C-alpha positions in Angstrom: 0.0 0.0 0.0 1.2 3.5 -0.7 2.5 5.8 2.1 -0.5 8.1 1.4 -3.0 5.3 2.0 -1.4 4.4 5.3 -1.7 8.0 6.5 -5.3 8.6 5.6 -7.7 9.2 8.4 -11.3 8.1 8.3 -12.3 11.7 7.9 -10.3 12.1 4.7 -11.9 9.1 3.0 -15.2 9.9 1.2 -18.4 8.0 1.6 -18.1 6.6 -1.9 -14.9 4.8 -0.8 -16.8 3.2 2.1 -19.6 2.2 -0.2 -17.2 0.6 -2.6 -15.5 -1.1 0.3 -18.9 -2.5 1.5 -19.5 -4.0 -2.0 -16.1 -5.6 -2.0 -16.6 -7.0 1.5 -20.0 -8.4 0.5 -18.5 -10.0 -2.7 -15.1 -11.2 -1.4 -15.4 -11.4 2.4 -12.0 -11.7 4.0 -10.4 -11.4 0.5 -11.8 -7.9 -0.1 -8.5 -6.1 0.9 -6.5 -8.4 -1.4 -8.9 -7.6 -4.3 -8.7 -3.9 -3.7 -4.9 -4.0 -3.3 -4.5 -5.8 -6.6 -6.6 -3.2 -8.4 -4.6 -0.5 -6.7 -1.3 -2.1 -7.8 -2.6 -2.5 -11.4 -3.5 1.2 -11.5 -0.1 2.2 -10.1 1.7 0.1 -12.7 -0.4 1.7 -15.4 0.6 5.1 -14.2 -3.0 6.1 -13.3 -2.3 8.2 -10.2 -5.8 9.5 -9.8 -7.3 6.0 -10.0 -4.7 4.7 -7.7 -5.5 7.3 -5.1 -9.2 6.4 -5.3 -8.4 2.7 -4.8 -5.9 3.6 -2.0 -8.9 5.1 -0.2 -11.0 2.0 -0.8 -8.2 -0.2 0.6 -8.2 2.0 3.7 -11.9 1.8 4.0 -11.9 -2.0 3.7 -9.2 -2.1 6.5 -11.3 0.1 8.7 -14.5 -1.8 8.1 -12.8 -5.2 8.8 -10.6 -4.3 11.7 -11.4 -5.3 15.3 -12.6 -2.3 17.4 -10.3 -0.9 20.0 -11.3 -1.2 23.6 -14.1 1.2 24.3 -14.5 2.2 20.7 -18.0 2.7 19.5 -19.1 0.9 16.3 -21.8 2.0 14.0 
């Protein structure tokens, strides 16, 4: 994953990225992050920086949606 993706906060990621993440999770389950990461890598290799940034946000959103909540953290 790119350095930018690892530094994103949940407030910088748009709702559309979370919607896309939900679709990936519904389709691929635990493999959603892998699928999103492969697409991100394809776009990086193709030189599509804008598309790669969008998919970096989706990778982040998948990670956020699948991670275990921290102690005391509220979940929606």
